[in-house]
BALOBA-1460 file (C-alpha; in Angstrom, 3 decimals):
// residues 102
<rec num="1" residu="m" x="36.917" y="75.108" z="-31.033"/>
<rec num="2" residu="l" x="39.048" y="72.454" z="-30.875"/>
<rec num="3" residu="v" x="38.428" y="69.525" z="-33.632"/>
<rec num="4" residu="l" x="40.334" y="66.405" z="-31.883"/>
<rec num="5" residu="t" x="39.859" y="63.658" z="-35.146"/>
<rec num="6" residu="v" x="42.082" y="60.544" z="-36.135"/>
<rec num="7" residu="n" x="42.765" y="61.767" z="-39.686"/>
<rec num="8" residu="a" x="42.159" y="64.549" z="-42.556"/>
<rec num="9" residu="a" x="38.382" y="62.752" z="-43.765"/>
<rec num="10" residu="q" x="37.101" y="62.829" z="-39.974"/>
<rec num="11" residu="a" x="38.159" y="66.456" z="-39.525"/>
<rec num="12" residu="r" x="36.845" y="67.592" z="-42.615"/>
<rec num="13" residu="t" x="33.428" y="65.836" z="-41.787"/>
<rec num="14" residu="a" x="33.701" y="67.472" z="-37.845"/>
<rec num="15" residu="l" x="34.118" y="71.211" z="-39.724"/>
<rec num="16" residu="f" x="32.372" y="71.146" z="-43.101"/>
<rec num="17" residu="g" x="30.264" y="67.881" z="-43.579"/>
<rec num="18" residu="a" x="26.252" y="68.203" z="-42.715"/>
<rec num="19" residu="n" x="26.474" y="69.021" z="-39.173"/>
<rec num="20" residu="g" x="29.974" y="70.334" z="-39.170"/>
<rec num="21" residu="c" x="31.112" y="72.980" z="-36.322"/>
<rec num="22" residu="a" x="32.795" y="75.326" z="-38.921"/>
<rec num="23" residu="q" x="29.464" y="77.163" z="-40.383"/>
<rec num="24" residu="r" x="28.019" y="78.260" z="-37.221"/>
<rec num="25" residu="l" x="31.424" y="80.308" z="-35.808"/>
<rec num="26" residu="g" x="32.093" y="83.660" z="-36.330"/>
<rec num="27" residu="p" x="34.741" y="85.290" z="-38.003"/>
<rec num="28" residu="r" x="36.936" y="85.856" z="-34.650"/>
<rec num="29" residu="a" x="36.628" y="81.872" z="-34.044"/>
<rec num="30" residu="v" x="40.168" y="80.112" z="-34.423"/>
<rec num="31" residu="l" x="39.791" y="76.197" z="-35.592"/>
<rec num="32" residu="i" x="41.905" y="73.980" z="-34.355"/>
<rec num="33" residu="v" x="42.090" y="71.373" z="-36.258"/>
<rec num="34" residu="a" x="44.432" y="68.200" z="-33.498"/>
<rec num="35" residu="a" x="44.330" y="65.326" z="-36.536"/>
<rec num="36" residu="t" x="47.368" y="63.075" z="-37.409"/>
<rec num="37" residu="i" x="47.372" y="64.481" z="-40.818"/>
<rec num="38" residu="v" x="49.942" y="65.576" z="-43.701"/>
<rec num="39" residu="l" x="50.904" y="68.975" z="-44.554"/>
<rec num="40" residu="a" x="48.789" y="68.761" z="-47.975"/>
<rec num="41" residu="d" x="45.483" y="67.725" z="-45.741"/>
<rec num="42" residu="a" x="46.164" y="70.099" z="-43.334"/>
<rec num="43" residu="r" x="46.531" y="73.227" z="-46.148"/>
<rec num="44" residu="s" x="43.686" y="71.956" z="-48.050"/>
<rec num="45" residu="l" x="41.576" y="72.278" z="-44.422"/>
<rec num="46" residu="e" x="42.607" y="75.596" z="-44.043"/>
<rec num="47" residu="g" x="42.242" y="76.668" z="-47.749"/>
<rec num="48" residu="d" x="38.746" y="75.514" z="-47.532"/>
<rec num="49" residu="p" x="36.219" y="78.409" z="-48.122"/>
<rec num="50" residu="v" x="34.281" y="78.101" z="-44.770"/>
<rec num="51" residu="a" x="37.594" y="77.968" z="-43.042"/>
<rec num="52" residu="r" x="38.496" y="81.122" z="-44.318"/>
<rec num="53" residu="g" x="36.264" y="83.222" z="-41.854"/>
<rec num="54" residu="p" x="37.808" y="81.852" z="-38.746"/>
<rec num="55" residu="s" x="41.361" y="81.610" z="-38.332"/>
<rec num="56" residu="y" x="42.654" y="78.245" z="-39.056"/>
<rec num="57" residu="f" x="45.460" y="76.495" z="-36.679"/>
<rec num="58" residu="d" x="46.789" y="72.647" z="-36.830"/>
<rec num="59" residu="a" x="48.028" y="71.724" z="-33.710"/>
<rec num="60" residu="s" x="48.773" y="67.661" z="-33.658"/>
<rec num="61" residu="v" x="48.648" y="66.204" z="-30.218"/>
<rec num="62" residu="t" x="50.288" y="62.704" z="-29.069"/>
<rec num="63" residu="g" x="49.248" y="60.621" z="-25.861"/>
<rec num="64" residu="s" x="45.927" y="59.174" z="-24.469"/>
<rec num="65" residu="a" x="42.102" y="60.050" z="-23.112"/>
<rec num="66" residu="t" x="44.173" y="59.865" z="-19.893"/>
<rec num="67" residu="g" x="46.757" y="62.432" z="-20.574"/>
<rec num="68" residu="g" x="44.149" y="64.759" z="-22.092"/>
<rec num="69" residu="a" x="41.860" y="64.745" z="-19.369"/>
<rec num="70" residu="n" x="44.719" y="65.416" z="-16.904"/>
<rec num="71" residu="g" x="45.842" y="68.225" z="-19.420"/>
<rec num="72" residu="a" x="49.186" y="66.393" z="-20.272"/>
<rec num="73" residu="l" x="48.820" y="65.883" z="-23.767"/>
<rec num="74" residu="p" x="52.544" y="66.868" z="-26.083"/>
<rec num="75" residu="v" x="50.892" y="69.563" z="-28.750"/>
<rec num="76" residu="m" x="53.481" y="70.509" z="-31.698"/>
<rec num="77" residu="a" x="51.687" y="73.308" z="-33.317"/>
<rec num="78" residu="s" x="52.082" y="75.846" z="-36.278"/>
<rec num="79" residu="g" x="50.155" y="78.735" z="-37.614"/>
<rec num="80" residu="e" x="49.727" y="82.550" z="-38.006"/>
<rec num="81" residu="p" x="50.853" y="84.305" z="-34.973"/>
<rec num="82" residu="a" x="47.082" y="85.981" z="-34.339"/>
<rec num="83" residu="a" x="45.743" y="82.004" z="-34.708"/>
<rec num="84" residu="f" x="48.837" y="81.058" z="-32.451"/>
<rec num="85" residu="a" x="47.732" y="83.234" z="-29.658"/>
<rec num="86" residu="a" x="43.870" y="82.757" z="-29.820"/>
<rec num="87" residu="a" x="44.380" y="78.610" z="-29.973"/>
<rec num="88" residu="r" x="46.742" y="79.598" z="-26.991"/>
<rec num="89" residu="q" x="44.234" y="80.138" z="-24.562"/>
<rec num="90" residu="v" x="42.481" y="76.891" z="-25.420"/>
<rec num="91" residu="l" x="45.961" y="74.402" z="-25.895"/>
<rec num="92" residu="d" x="47.138" y="75.346" z="-22.618"/>
<rec num="93" residu="h" x="44.298" y="73.845" z="-20.700"/>
<rec num="94" residu="v" x="45.067" y="70.565" z="-23.040"/>
<rec num="95" residu="a" x="48.682" y="70.464" z="-22.680"/>
<rec num="96" residu="p" x="51.844" y="71.007" z="-20.168"/>
<rec num="97" residu="k" x="53.971" y="72.505" z="-22.580"/>
<rec num="98" residu="v" x="53.170" y="74.329" z="-26.263"/>
<rec num="99" residu="e" x="55.625" y="74.704" z="-29.263"/>
<rec num="100" residu="g" x="54.809" y="76.322" z="-32.258"/>
<rec num="101" residu="t" x="56.049" y="77.715" z="-35.140"/>
<rec num="102" residu="q" x="54.679" y="80.133" z="-37.689"/>
């Protein structure tokens, strides 16, 4: 599940709000959060009790809607190796190059 929002508050609502998607995902799902957030917010989202079932993966992007539509958004990613491998299936469709760290 790719969640592309502007900031941490929007990401938290999209994931964990009243109509959030995280509670509907299975244990093998990967939450890919692409928002401009600070490290403390990323850790807070990852530590949410609902996020403990699916894997959490931080994948900030930069660019425009045109870049997204053309699969050309730069992605700066960070997460566990297993989450990165699973997220890669989605990220390869939005980015020409995916760089990541563990």
